[in-house]
C-alpha positions as CSV (number, residue, x, y, z in Angstrom):
1,M,21.8,-37.1,-105.7
2,R,19.9,-39.8,-107.5
3,L,17.3,-37.2,-108.7
4,F,20.0,-35.1,-110.2
5,R,21.5,-38.1,-111.9
6,Y,18.2,-39.0,-113.5
7,I,17.8,-35.4,-114.7
8,S,21.2,-35.6,-116.3
9,I,20.3,-38.9,-118.0
10,S,17.0,-37.4,-119.3
11,R,18.9,-34.5,-120.8
12,N,21.2,-36.9,-122.6
13,V,18.2,-38.8,-124.0
14,Y,16.8,-35.5,-125.2
15,K,20.1,-34.6,-126.9
16,E,20.1,-38.0,-128.7
17,I,16.6,-37.4,-129.9
18,K,17.6,-34.0,-131.3
19,K,20.5,-35.6,-133.0
20,Q,18.3,-38.2,-134.6
21,K,15.8,-35.6,-135.7
22,Q,18.6,-33.8,-137.5
23,Y,19.7,-37.1,-139.1
24,N,16.2,-37.7,-140.3
25,K,16.1,-34.2,-141.8
26,T,19.3,-34.8,-143.8
27,F,19.0,-38.5,-144.6
28,L,15.6,-40.1,-143.8
29,V,13.2,-37.6,-145.4
30,P,15.2,-37.3,-148.7
31,Y,15.5,-41.1,-148.8
32,L,11.7,-41.5,-148.4
33,H,11.2,-39.1,-151.4
34,E,13.8,-41.0,-153.4
35,L,12.0,-44.3,-152.8
36,E,8.7,-42.8,-153.8
37,N,10.2,-41.4,-157.0
38,K,12.1,-44.6,-157.9
39,Y,9.2,-47.0,-157.4
40,G,6.2,-44.8,-158.3
41,G,4.4,-45.0,-155.0
42,T,3.8,-43.1,-151.9
43,F,4.0,-43.7,-148.2
44,K,0.6,-43.1,-146.6
45,D,0.4,-40.1,-144.3
46,E,-0.1,-42.3,-141.2
47,Q,2.7,-44.6,-142.2
48,K,5.1,-41.7,-142.9
49,K,4.2,-40.2,-139.5
50,K,5.1,-43.5,-137.8
51,I,8.4,-43.7,-139.6
52,L,9.5,-40.1,-138.9
53,N,8.1,-39.8,-135.4
54,Y,8.5,-43.3,-134.0
55,Y,10.3,-46.1,-135.8
56,G,12.9,-43.8,-137.4
57,L,13.2,-41.5,-134.4
58,F,12.6,-42.9,-130.9
59,I,13.6,-46.5,-131.7
60,T,16.9,-45.4,-133.0
61,S,17.6,-42.6,-130.5
62,F,16.0,-44.3,-127.5
63,L,16.7,-48.1,-127.9
64,C,19.7,-48.4,-130.1
65,S,21.7,-45.5,-128.7
66,N,21.1,-46.8,-125.2
67,Y,22.2,-50.3,-126.1
68,T,25.5,-48.9,-127.1
69,K,25.7,-46.7,-124.0
70,L,25.2,-49.8,-121.9
71,Y,28.4,-51.2,-123.5
72,G,30.3,-48.0,-122.8
73,R,30.3,-46.5,-126.3
74,T,28.2,-44.3,-128.6
75,L,26.2,-45.2,-131.7
76,T,28.3,-45.1,-134.8
77,D,27.1,-43.5,-138.1
78,A,26.9,-46.9,-139.7
79,E,24.7,-48.3,-136.9
80,R,22.5,-45.2,-137.0
81,K,21.9,-45.7,-140.7
82,R,21.1,-49.4,-140.4
83,A,18.7,-48.8,-137.4
84,T,17.0,-45.9,-139.2
85,L,16.5,-48.0,-142.4
86,F,15.0,-50.8,-140.3
87,G,12.6,-48.1,-139.0
88,I,11.3,-47.9,-142.6
89,L,11.2,-51.7,-143.0
90,T,9.1,-52.3,-139.9
91,P,5.8,-50.5,-140.9
92,V,6.4,-51.4,-144.6
93,G,6.6,-55.1,-143.6
94,D,3.2,-54.8,-142.0
95,D,1.8,-53.6,-145.3
96,L,3.2,-56.7,-147.0
97,F,0.8,-58.7,-144.8
98,D,-2.1,-56.3,-144.3
99,V,-2.3,-54.3,-147.6
100,D,-0.5,-56.3,-150.3
101,K,-1.7,-59.6,-148.9
102,L,1.4,-61.3,-150.0
103,D,1.7,-65.0,-149.4
104,I,4.1,-66.3,-146.8
105,E,6.6,-67.7,-149.3
106,S,6.9,-64.3,-151.0
107,I,7.5,-62.6,-147.7
108,R,10.1,-65.3,-146.8
109,S,11.8,-64.6,-150.1
110,I,12.0,-60.9,-149.4
111,T,13.4,-61.7,-146.0
112,Y,16.0,-64.2,-146.9
113,T,16.8,-63.8,-150.6
114,P,15.5,-60.3,-151.6
115,E,17.8,-60.0,-154.6
116,S,16.0,-62.8,-156.3
117,Y,12.5,-61.6,-155.5
118,T,10.5,-59.9,-158.3
119,A,8.6,-57.0,-156.6
120,T,5.4,-55.8,-158.1
121,T,4.1,-53.4,-155.4
122,F,5.5,-50.2,-153.9
123,S,5.9,-51.8,-150.4
124,A,7.6,-54.9,-151.8
125,H,10.1,-52.7,-153.8
126,V,10.9,-50.7,-150.7
127,A,11.3,-53.8,-148.5
128,K,13.4,-55.5,-151.1
129,E,15.8,-52.6,-151.4
130,I,16.3,-52.0,-147.7
131,Q,16.7,-55.7,-146.9
132,I,19.3,-56.1,-149.6
133,F,21.3,-53.3,-148.0
134,L,20.9,-54.6,-144.5
135,L,21.9,-58.1,-145.4
136,G,25.1,-56.8,-147.1
137,D,25.9,-54.3,-144.3
138,V,25.1,-55.9,-140.9
139,P,28.3,-57.2,-139.2
140,H,26.5,-60.4,-137.9
141,K,24.4,-61.6,-140.8
142,E,23.4,-64.9,-139.3
143,A,22.2,-63.3,-136.0
144,Y,20.3,-60.7,-138.0
145,L,18.6,-63.4,-140.2
146,Q,17.7,-65.4,-137.1
147,A,16.1,-62.3,-135.6
148,A,14.3,-61.7,-138.9
149,K,12.9,-65.2,-138.9
150,N,11.6,-64.8,-135.3
151,V,9.9,-61.5,-136.4
152,L,8.3,-63.2,-139.4
153,D,7.2,-66.3,-137.4
154,I,5.4,-64.2,-134.7
155,Q,3.9,-61.9,-137.3
156,I,2.2,-64.9,-138.8
157,E,0.9,-66.0,-135.3
158,T,-0.7,-62.6,-134.7
159,A,-3.5,-63.5,-137.1
160,R,-4.9,-65.5,-134.2
161,Q,-5.7,-62.2,-132.4
162,T,-8.8,-61.7,-134.6
163,N,-10.3,-64.9,-133.0
164,S,-12.6,-64.0,-130.1
165,T,-12.0,-67.4,-128.5
166,I,-8.2,-66.9,-128.2
167,S,-6.9,-67.9,-124.8
168,V,-5.1,-65.8,-122.3
169,Q,-2.1,-68.1,-122.7
170,E,-2.0,-67.6,-126.4
171,L,-2.3,-63.8,-126.0
172,E,0.6,-63.8,-123.5
173,H,2.8,-65.8,-125.9
174,I,2.0,-63.6,-128.9
175,T,2.2,-60.3,-126.9
176,Y,5.5,-61.0,-125.1
177,T,7.2,-62.7,-128.1
178,K,6.2,-60.0,-130.5
179,G,7.6,-57.3,-128.3
180,A,10.8,-59.3,-127.6
181,V,11.7,-60.0,-131.2
182,S,11.0,-56.4,-132.2
183,V,13.6,-55.0,-129.8
184,I,16.1,-57.8,-130.4
185,I,16.2,-57.4,-134.2
186,Y,17.0,-53.7,-133.8
187,H,19.9,-54.7,-131.6
188,Q,21.1,-57.2,-134.2
189,C,21.5,-54.3,-136.7
190,L,24.3,-53.0,-134.5
191,D,28.0,-53.8,-134.4
192,D,27.6,-55.8,-131.1
193,V,25.5,-58.9,-131.4
194,A,23.2,-59.7,-128.5
195,D,24.3,-62.8,-126.6
196,E,21.8,-65.1,-124.8
197,Q,22.0,-63.1,-121.5
198,M,21.3,-59.9,-123.3
199,K,18.5,-61.5,-125.3
200,Q,16.8,-62.4,-122.0
201,V,17.0,-58.8,-121.0
202,L,15.6,-57.7,-124.3
203,F,12.8,-60.2,-124.0
204,C,11.7,-58.6,-120.8
205,I,12.0,-55.1,-122.2
206,G,10.2,-55.9,-125.4
207,S,7.4,-57.8,-123.7
208,L,6.7,-54.8,-121.5
209,Y,6.8,-52.4,-124.4
210,Q,4.4,-54.5,-126.5
211,L,2.0,-54.7,-123.6
212,G,2.3,-50.9,-123.3
213,N,1.6,-50.5,-127.0
214,D,-1.6,-52.5,-126.5
215,I,-2.5,-50.3,-123.6
216,F,-2.2,-47.1,-125.7
217,D,-3.7,-48.8,-128.8
218,L,-6.8,-49.9,-126.9
219,Y,-9.3,-47.9,-129.0
220,K,-7.7,-49.0,-132.4
221,D,-7.7,-52.7,-131.4
222,V,-11.3,-52.6,-130.1
223,R,-12.4,-50.9,-133.3
224,D,-10.6,-53.4,-135.5
225,N,-11.7,-56.4,-133.4
226,I,-8.1,-57.4,-132.4
227,Y,-8.0,-59.1,-129.1
228,T,-5.2,-58.3,-126.6
229,L,-4.4,-58.9,-123.0
230,V,-5.6,-55.4,-122.4
231,N,-9.1,-55.3,-124.0
232,T,-9.9,-58.8,-122.7
233,S,-8.7,-58.2,-119.2
234,D,-11.1,-59.3,-116.4
235,D,-9.2,-57.5,-113.7
236,F,-7.0,-54.4,-114.3
237,T,-5.7,-54.5,-110.7
238,E,-4.3,-57.9,-111.4
239,L,-2.9,-56.8,-114.8
240,R,-1.2,-53.9,-113.1
241,K,0.3,-56.2,-110.5
242,N,1.6,-58.6,-113.1
243,F,3.0,-55.7,-115.1
244,L,5.0,-54.4,-112.1
245,A,6.3,-57.9,-111.4
246,R,7.6,-58.1,-115.0
247,V,9.3,-54.7,-114.5
248,R,11.1,-56.0,-111.4
249,L,12.2,-59.1,-113.3
250,Q,13.5,-56.8,-116.1
251,N,15.4,-54.7,-113.7
252,Q,17.0,-57.8,-112.0
253,K,18.1,-59.1,-115.4
254,I,19.6,-55.7,-116.4
255,M,21.6,-55.4,-113.2
256,A,22.9,-59.0,-113.7
257,L,24.6,-58.0,-117.0
258,P,28.4,-57.9,-117.0
259,Y,28.7,-54.2,-117.6
260,A,29.6,-51.2,-115.5
261,K,27.1,-50.6,-112.7
262,K,26.6,-47.0,-113.6
263,N,25.8,-47.9,-117.2
264,K,23.3,-50.6,-116.1
265,K,21.5,-48.1,-113.7
266,E,21.2,-45.5,-116.5
267,F,20.0,-48.1,-119.0
268,C,17.4,-49.4,-116.4
269,F,16.1,-45.8,-115.9
270,V,15.8,-45.0,-119.6
271,M,14.0,-48.3,-120.4
272,N,11.5,-47.7,-117.6
273,T,10.5,-44.2,-118.7
274,I,8.4,-46.1,-121.3
275,N,7.0,-48.5,-118.7
276,A,6.1,-45.6,-116.5
277,R,3.6,-44.3,-119.1
278,S,2.0,-47.7,-119.1
279,V,1.5,-47.7,-115.3
280,V,-0.1,-44.3,-115.5
281,A,-2.6,-45.7,-118.1
282,L,-3.2,-48.9,-116.0
283,D,-4.0,-46.7,-113.0
284,Q,-6.8,-45.0,-115.1
285,F,-8.3,-48.3,-116.1
286,V,-8.1,-49.6,-112.6
287,R,-10.1,-46.6,-111.4
288,M,-12.6,-47.1,-114.3
289,Q,-13.2,-50.8,-113.4
290,Q,-13.5,-50.0,-109.7
291,K,-16.4,-47.7,-110.4
292,T,-18.4,-50.4,-112.2
293,G,-17.2,-53.3,-110.1
294,K,-17.2,-55.7,-113.1
295,K,-15.3,-56.5,-116.3
296,I,-15.2,-53.5,-118.7
297,N,-17.1,-54.0,-121.9
298,W,-15.0,-51.8,-124.2
299,Q,-17.4,-52.2,-127.2
300,Q,-20.0,-50.2,-125.3
301,L,-17.7,-47.3,-124.5
302,Q,-16.7,-44.3,-126.5
303,R,-13.2,-43.4,-127.8
304,K,-12.6,-40.9,-125.0
305,D,-13.0,-43.7,-122.4
306,M,-10.1,-45.6,-124.0
307,I,-7.7,-42.8,-124.5
308,V,-5.0,-41.9,-121.9
309,D,-4.0,-38.3,-122.2
310,M,-0.4,-38.2,-121.1
311,E,-0.3,-34.4,-121.7
312,K,-2.6,-33.8,-118.7
313,P,-0.5,-32.2,-115.9
314,G,-1.6,-34.9,-113.5
315,N,-0.6,-37.7,-115.8
316,F,2.6,-36.1,-116.7
317,L,3.6,-35.7,-113.0
318,K,2.7,-39.3,-112.3
319,W,4.8,-40.4,-115.3
320,L,7.8,-38.6,-113.9
321,W,7.2,-40.1,-110.5
322,Y,6.8,-43.7,-111.8
323,A,9.9,-43.3,-114.1
324,Y,11.9,-42.5,-111.0
325,K,10.4,-45.2,-108.8
326,L,10.4,-48.1,-111.3
327,A,14.2,-47.8,-111.8
328,E,14.9,-48.0,-108.1
């Protein structure tokens, strides 16, 4: 019976993704063109792909819609718009740091008082317009601003990840906090503000998702000399063990929430479909390390050694199995 329930939940997630895809077609794509025409710039191909296929698609349909399902309701049109717009703001915000090289005070101004900021770059114009809208539209402005402050603070701290002497403790703090604040701020775009208990749940979810991002971004991070818990790991068996322990903690915190048991179980299953992919990848790296019997030197390996192909039939079946087991 549980298997059939999980199949039903998966179908509902698929329907929500289809709904968001249609919304992107009618709203998001035209809006991106409007921004380009208005401010005389362009979204880079890689950036536009991230917005349309990840931040503006899966984050909204996967995270935000399931937050509301946990509460026993569906995502409203206003919530969908806010979450989708923040899906543009996320990668554009990265450009303010990495491409535009704006100073911290300028980024703080865009974050807190965007209407008074004089934008001179395409990314700054886009960020300013979207942030003005969100600050005027979110139901819980103070909660949203606090979440934005937390995102900005940890974004500044990530600069330390280019230092080869960064400690494991620092990497854990940056990784887990970065993931946590990312999923929390999307929640604070919704009509329901996350209370402290929910934020503890979201911290667990986000920390696991960020670690998962680092697992699948292994090649890019090695190439760019960005140090993470993954590419500095001495023991992937231990990393896998710790990952699963955090999954169990996440599940416990979800099931302790004051919502319907059925909703919590469904939420737990959906959240763990992402974690299941990470476990499949960790299995691959465990096997790789067991062959050599020592710490992996990723700088000496080729790109193919760092990529986990989730479309392989074997990996796909493992993903389904882990998605089922992690939620139990």
